C-alpha positions in Angstrom: 10.4 -15.2 -12.6 10.6 -14.8 -16.4 11.5 -11.5 -18.1 11.0 -10.0 -21.6 11.5 -6.7 -23.4 8.4 -5.3 -25.2 9.1 -4.0 -28.7 7.0 -1.1 -30.1 3.9 -2.5 -31.8 2.5 -0.6 -34.8 -1.0 -0.9 -36.1 -1.6 -2.9 -39.2 -1.5 -0.3 -42.0 -2.9 -2.5 -44.6 -6.0 -3.1 -42.6 -6.4 0.6 -42.0 -6.2 1.2 -45.7 -9.0 -1.3 -46.3 -11.2 0.3 -43.7 -10.7 3.7 -45.4 -11.4 2.3 -48.8 -14.7 0.6 -47.7 -15.8 3.8 -45.9 -15.2 5.9 -49.0 -16.6 3.6 -51.7 -20.3 4.0 -51.2 -21.8 1.4 -53.5 -23.9 -1.8 -53.3 -20.6 -3.9 -53.6 -19.2 -2.0 -50.6 -22.3 -2.7 -48.6 -22.1 -6.4 -49.5 -18.5 -6.6 -48.6 -19.1 -4.8 -45.3 -21.9 -7.2 -44.5 -19.7 -10.2 -45.1 -16.8 -8.8 -43.2 -19.1 -7.9 -40.2 -20.2 -11.5 -39.8 -16.5 -12.4 -39.1 -15.5 -9.3 -37.3 -18.7 -7.6 -36.2 -18.4 -4.1 -34.9 -15.0 -3.4 -36.5 -14.4 0.3 -36.0 -13.6 0.9 -39.7 -17.1 -0.3 -40.6 -19.3 0.5 -37.7 -17.8 3.8 -36.5 -15.5 4.6 -33.7 -17.4 3.2 -30.7 -15.4 -0.1 -30.9 -11.9 0.1 -32.2 -9.4 -2.7 -33.0 -5.8 -2.9 -31.7 -3.6 -5.4 -33.5 -0.7 -7.4 -32.2 1.1 -10.5 -33.4 -0.8 -12.9 -31.0 -3.8 -10.7 -30.1 -6.5 -8.8 -31.9 -8.2 -6.7 -29.3 -11.5 -4.8 -29.7 -12.3 -2.2 -27.1 -14.5 0.7 -26.5 -12.1 2.3 -24.1 -10.6 5.7 -25.0 -7.2 5.7 -26.6 -4.3 5.8 -24.1 -0.8 4.6 -23.8 -1.8 1.9 -21.3 -4.7 0.6 -23.3 -3.2 0.9 -26.7 -0.1 -1.0 -25.5 -1.9 -4.1 -24.4 -1.3 -6.1 -27.5 2.4 -5.4 -27.1 2.3 -6.7 -23.5 0.5 -9.8 -24.7 3.0 -10.4 -27.5 5.9 -10.1 -25.0 4.3 -12.6 -22.6 3.8 -15.4 -25.2 7.5 -16.4 -25.6 7.7 -16.4 -21.7 4.7 -18.7 -21.5 6.2 -21.0 -24.1 9.5 -21.2 -22.1 7.6 -22.0 -18.9 5.4 -24.7 -20.7 8.4 -26.2 -22.4 7.2 -25.6 -25.9 8.8 -24.0 -29.0 7.5 -20.6 -29.9 7.0 -22.1 -33.4 4.0 -23.9 -31.9 2.4 -20.4 -31.8 2.8 -19.7 -35.5 -0.6 -18.8 -36.9 -2.1 -18.7 -33.4 -3.9 -15.5 -32.5 -6.5 -14.7 -29.9 -9.5 -12.5 -30.7 -10.1 -10.4 -27.6 -12.7 -7.9 -26.3 -11.8 -5.4 -23.6 -15.3 -4.2 -22.5 -16.2 -0.9 -21.0 -19.9 -0.9 -21.9 -21.2 -4.4 -22.0 -24.4 -3.5 -23.7 -22.4 -1.9 -26.6 -20.7 -5.2 -27.2 -23.9 -7.0 -26.8 -25.5 -4.9 -29.5 -22.5 -5.6 -31.8 -23.0 -9.4 -31.3 -19.5 -9.8 -29.7 -20.5 -11.5 -26.5 -23.0 -14.1 -27.7 -20.8 -17.0 -26.5 -20.2 -15.6 -23.0 -22.3 -17.3 -20.4 -21.8 -15.0 -17.4 -19.0 -12.5 -17.7 -17.8 -11.3 -14.2 -14.2 -10.4 -14.9 -12.8 -12.5 -17.8 -13.6 -15.5 -19.9 -11.9 -17.6 -22.6 -13.3 -19.9 -25.2 -11.0 -21.5 -27.8 -9.3 -18.6 -29.5 -11.5 -15.9 -28.1 -11.3 -14.0 -24.8 -13.3 -11.3 -23.0 -12.3 -9.0 -20.2 -14.4 -6.5 -18.4 -12.7 -3.1 -17.8 -11.2 -2.7 -14.3 -10.4 0.3 -12.2 -6.8 -0.9 -12.0 -4.5 -0.8 -15.0 -2.5 -3.7 -13.4 -5.5 -5.9 -12.9 -6.8 -5.2 -16.5 -3.4 -6.5 -17.8 -3.5 -9.4 -15.3 -6.9 -10.6 -16.5 -6.0 -10.3 -20.2 -2.8 -12.3 -19.6 -4.7 -14.9 -17.5 -7.2 -15.6 -20.3 -4.4 -15.6 -22.8 -2.6 -18.4 -20.9 -5.8 -20.5 -21.1 -6.1 -19.8 -24.9 -2.5 -20.8 -25.5 -2.8 -24.0 -23.5 -6.0 -24.9 -25.2 -4.4 -24.3 -28.6 -1.2 -26.3 -27.9 -2.4 -29.1 -25.6 -6.1 -29.2 -26.5 -6.9 -29.3 -22.7 -6.3 -27.3 -19.5 -6.2 -30.0 -16.9 -7.8 -30.0 -13.4 -8.9 -26.6 -12.1 -6.0 -26.1 -9.7 -3.5 -26.6 -12.5 -5.4 -24.7 -15.2 -6.1 -21.7 -13.0 -2.9 -21.9 -11.0 -0.7 -21.8 -14.1 -2.8 -19.0 -15.5 -2.5 -17.0 -12.3 1.2 -17.7 -12.0 1.9 -16.6 -15.6 -0.4 -13.5 -15.4 1.1 -12.1 -12.1 3.7 -9.7 -13.4 5.6 -6.5 -13.2 6.0 -4.0 -16.1 8.8 -1.5 -15.6 10.5 0.5 -18.3 9.0 -1.6 -21.0 10.3 -4.9 -19.4 7.7 -7.6 -18.6 8.4 -10.0 -15.8 6.0 -12.8 -15.0 5.8 -15.4 -12.3 6.6 -12.9 -9.5 5.5 -12.5 -5.9 4.5 -8.8 -5.8 6.7 -6.7 -3.6 3.9 -4.6 -2.2 0.2 -4.5 -2.5 0.3 -1.0 -4.1 2.1 -2.6 -7.1 -0.9 -4.8 -7.9 -4.2 -2.9 -7.1 -7.3 -5.1 -7.0 -5.2 -8.4 -7.2 -5.6 -9.3 -3.5 -4.5 -13.0 -3.6 -2.3 -12.8 -0.5 -5.0 -11.1 1.5 -7.5 -13.8 0.5 -5.1 -16.5 1.7 -4.4 -14.7 5.0 -8.1 -14.2 5.7 -8.9 -17.9 5.0 -6.2 -19.0 7.4 -7.3 -16.6 10.1 -10.8 -18.0 9.7 -9.6 -21.6 10.0 -10.0 -22.3 6.3 -6.4 -22.8 5.4 -6.0 -25.4 2.6 -3.6 -28.3 2.6 -1.8 -29.5 -0.5 -4.5 -32.1 -1.1 -7.2 -29.5 -0.5 -5.9 -27.3 -3.3 -5.5 -30.3 -5.7 -9.1 -31.2 -5.0 -10.7 -27.8 -5.8 -13.8 -28.2 -7.9 -14.9 -26.0 -10.8 -17.8 -24.5 -8.9 -15.4 -23.2 -6.2 -13.9 -20.8 -8.7 -17.0 -18.7 -8.5 -15.2 -17.0 -5.6 -11.7 -15.5 -6.0 -10.3 -17.5 -3.0 -9.8 -20.6 -5.2 -7.7 -18.6 -7.7 -5.6 -17.4 -4.8 -4.9 -20.9 -3.4 -4.2 -22.3 -6.9 -1.7 -19.4 -7.6 0.0 -19.9 -4.2 0.5 -23.7 -4.8 2.1 -23.0 -8.3 4.3 -20.3 -6.8 5.4 -22.7 -4.1 6.2 -25.5 -6.5 8.2 -23.2 -8.8 10.2 -22.0 -5.8 11.4 -25.5 -4.9 14.6 -26.7 -6.7 13.3 -30.3 -6.5 10.3 -29.3 -8.5 12.0 -27.1 -11.1 9.9 -27.5 -14.3 7.4 -29.8 -12.8 4.4 -27.6 -13.8 5.5 -27.3 -17.3 6.4 -31.0 -17.4 2.9 -32.0 -16.4 1.6 -30.8 -19.7 2.5 -34.2 -21.2 -0.2 -35.8 -19.2 -2.9 -33.2 -19.8 -6.1 -34.9 -20.8 -7.5 -33.5 -24.1 -10.8 -31.7 -24.1 -12.9 -31.1 -21.0 -11.3 -32.5 -17.8 -13.6 -35.0 -16.1 -13.3 -35.8 -12.4 -11.7 -39.1 -13.4 -9.2 -37.4 -15.6 -8.4 -34.9 -12.8 -7.9 -37.7 -10.3 -5.5 -39.5 -12.7 -3.6 -36.2 -13.3 -3.3 -35.6 -9.6 -2.0 -39.1 -9.0 0.7 -38.5 -11.6 1.5 -35.3 -9.8 2.0 -37.1 -6.5 4.2 -39.7 -8.2 6.5 -36.9 -9.4 6.8 -35.1 -6.0 7.4 -38.4 -4.3 4.7 -40.2 -2.3 7.2 -41.3 0.4 7.9 -37.7 1.4 4.4 -36.4 0.9 3.9 -35.6 4.5 7.1 -33.5 4.6 6.0 -31.5 1.5 2.6 -31.0 3.1 4.3 -29.4 6.1 6.6 -27.3 3.8 3.6 -26.1 1.8 1.7 -25.0 4.9 4.8 -23.2 6.2 4.9 -21.3 2.8 1.2 -20.5 2.8 1.1 -19.6 6.5 3.9 -17.1 6.2 3.2 -15.8 2.6 3.6 -12.1 2.3 4.3 -9.4 -0.2 8.0 -9.6 -1.1 8.3 -13.2 0.1 11.8 -14.3 -0.7 11.4 -17.7 -2.2 15.0 -18.5 -2.5 16.0 -17.6 1.1 12.8 -18.6 2.9 12.3 -22.0 1.4 13.2 -25.1 3.4 16.2 -26.5 1.5 16.4 -30.0 3.0 13.3 -31.9 4.2 15.1 -35.3 4.4 15.2 -37.1 7.8 18.3 -36.4 9.8 21.1 -38.7 9.0 22.3 -38.8 12.6 20.3 -40.3 15.4 21.0 -38.6 18.7 22.7 -40.8 21.2 23.1 -38.4 24.1 26.4 -36.9 22.9 26.9 -33.2 22.4 26.3 -31.7 18.9 26.9 -28.3 17.5 26.0 -26.5 14.3 25.4 -23.0 12.9 22.1 -21.3 12.0 22.0 -18.4 9.5 19.6 -15.4 9.9 19.2 -15.0 6.1 17.4 -18.3 5.6 14.2 -20.0 6.6 14.0 -23.3 8.5 17.4 -25.2 8.4 17.8 -28.9 8.8 20.2 -29.8 11.7 20.7 -33.3 10.3 19.9 -34.7 13.8 17.0 -37.0 14.7 15.7 -37.3 18.3 13.2 -39.7 19.8 10.0 -39.0 21.6 10.7 -38.3 25.3 14.4 -37.3 24.7 15.3 -34.5 27.2 17.7 -32.0 25.7 19.4 -28.8 26.6 19.9 -26.3 23.8 22.2 -23.3 24.1 22.9 -20.6 21.5 25.4 -17.8 21.2 26.3 -15.2 18.5 25.6 -11.7 17.3 24.1 -11.1 13.9 22.6 -8.4 11.8 19.0 -8.0 11.0 18.7 -5.5 8.1 20.5 -2.3 7.5 17.7 0.1 6.7 17.2 2.8 8.1 20.0 1.6 10.4 21.7 -1.7 11.2 19.9 -3.7 13.8 22.1 -6.1 15.8 20.6 -9.1 17.7 21.5 -12.1 19.8 19.4 -15.3 19.9 16.9 -13.7 22.3 15.8 -11.4 19.5 14.8 -7.7 19.3 11.6 -6.8 21.1 11.0 -3.6 19.2 9.7 -5.6 16.2 7.8 -8.8 15.9 6.9 -11.4 13.3 4.1 -13.9 13.9 3.9 -12.7 17.5 7.6 -13.3 18.4 10.6 -11.0 18.4 12.6 -10.9 15.2 16.0 -12.4 15.8 14.7 -15.0 18.2 16.2 -18.5 17.7 13.4 -21.0 17.2 13.2 -24.8 16.9 10.7 -27.4 15.7 10.6 -31.2 15.1 9.5 -32.5 11.7 8.3 -36.1 12.2 9.5 -38.7 9.6 7.1 -40.1 7.0 6.6 -43.2 9.1 5.1 -41.2 12.0 1.3 -41.3 12.1 0.7 -39.3 15.3 -2.4 -37.1 14.6 -1.0 -34.5 17.0 1.8 -33.8 14.6 -0.2 -33.5 11.4 1.6 -31.6 8.7 -1.5 -30.7 6.8 -3.2 -28.8 9.6 -2.3 -25.1 10.0 -2.9 -25.2 13.8 -0.6 -28.2 14.2 1.9 -27.8 11.5 5.4 -28.0 13.2 6.9 -25.2 11.1 4.1 -22.8 12.1 4.2 -23.8 15.8 7.9 -23.5 16.8 9.5 -23.6 20.2 11.2 -20.4 21.3 14.8 -21.2 22.3 16.6 -17.8 22.7 20.0 -18.3 24.3 19.0 -21.5 26.1 16.2 -23.9 26.7 15.7 -27.4 28.2 13.1 -29.4 26.3 11.5 -32.8 26.2 10.5 -34.0 22.7 6.8 -34.7 22.4 7.5 -36.7 19.2 10.4 -38.2 17.4 11.8 -36.5 14.3 14.4 -34.2 12.8 15.4 -31.0 14.5 15.0 -27.8 12.5 16.1 -24.3 13.5 15.6 -20.7 12.3 16.1 -17.1 13.2 12.7 -15.5 13.4 12.1 -12.8 10.8 9.7 -11.9 8.0 10.3 -14.0 4.9 10.3 -10.7 3.0 13.2 -9.3 5.0 15.9 -12.0 4.8 18.1 -10.6 2.0 20.1 -8.1 4.2 20.5 -10.3 7.3 24.0 -11.5 8.0 26.1 -13.5 10.5 25.2 -16.7 12.3 24.4 -18.3 15.6 26.2 -21.3 17.1 23.8 -23.8 18.5 24.8 -26.7 20.8 22.7 -29.6 22.1 23.4 -31.8 25.0 21.6 -34.0 27.6 19.3 -32.0 29.9 20.4 -31.7 33.4 17.3 -30.4 35.1 13.7 -29.6 34.6 12.6 -29.4 30.9 9.9 -27.7 29.0 7.5 -30.4 28.0 6.6 -30.4 24.3 3.0 -30.0 23.3 
């Protein structure tokens, strides 16, 4: 997340004076000047009346027919506050923006802008559109979503200006969505956030779109998102998945700065399918081809559990590396924390290994409105993903060398992190596949911050009947 403070933005007094002068001096020269000026800035309010007025910022000149209000009139200031944050994310100096300014239209009545000749270059305006240094946004019923669309198109404009290209659709739209999703509180702008509640972002709906797709069996793997085609962005779902992937990447310490760093391989101009393929290959090189299957599984865990208020720092899987120790039948013991997501045990087992797992400990799950205490069996008055919160769970992540289709990490129905084994205080289990053992305490990824304590987990050879893996 990136923050900034918005300074008060004043209208350009010099330009106001010019408008007044032209409106007063009623002469052939004035008419001639007005005609010439209107070819550059048609429908300027100082020349054509008050239907369309102009709001000036450092990086945005915004024409709108919306009534004056604090929210609308402050949009150029919000835009100006976002630009340095975008530059920081993209790894460029703000000096690269010297002289750059977007001409924008915020449209309440489309026909009014059409008569003024301000939408000639717009092919089919549904919500927003950007072309070179121009952008257009249709008025929205939500003040948040109006700002979001304005920032989204602004990101496209900045990237086109600095890099002369936007890259493949997932990257162009994902970065724009990431850098447009924001909070604005007490004059402070913060971008790159996961909204805490849907009421904070009316009409945004990205998380719901992802949930609905997964529920319908249309969840997208990492390679699915990278392969999104331009035509798929006619529907909002593609924007949602592109946003989610960029949020996921930014939340992984291993990938810090990877999105901004990819700008040095952006193809100039329009991105062809061949250029997109080359860009994606470079991307796979940077995340590591040898661990691609593990990252596929981690991505699907993220997307499958994504929720408002998702705690990226605590819910992420910190270590996806294969366990350093291969189980040889001896007893092992380690601790599992309730304020983290999946935790790597460091232990690898083989297909067919029969183990007994026991767990003990008392830990806290939240403290609002009261403290809830739990043991590894969990608390049955509240559930997450159909299981009691506080329940100890386990899964096996196969190594990159494993090719068993039944353990595919890029399938939501078979992803090991989304299909855990319930352990509770004890369980005897036969491994269906070899790999590294991971454990977690079940809870919503939005509710981890106030959990505390730990569980002691021990593993030994099974002595009796075991639960067969599936």
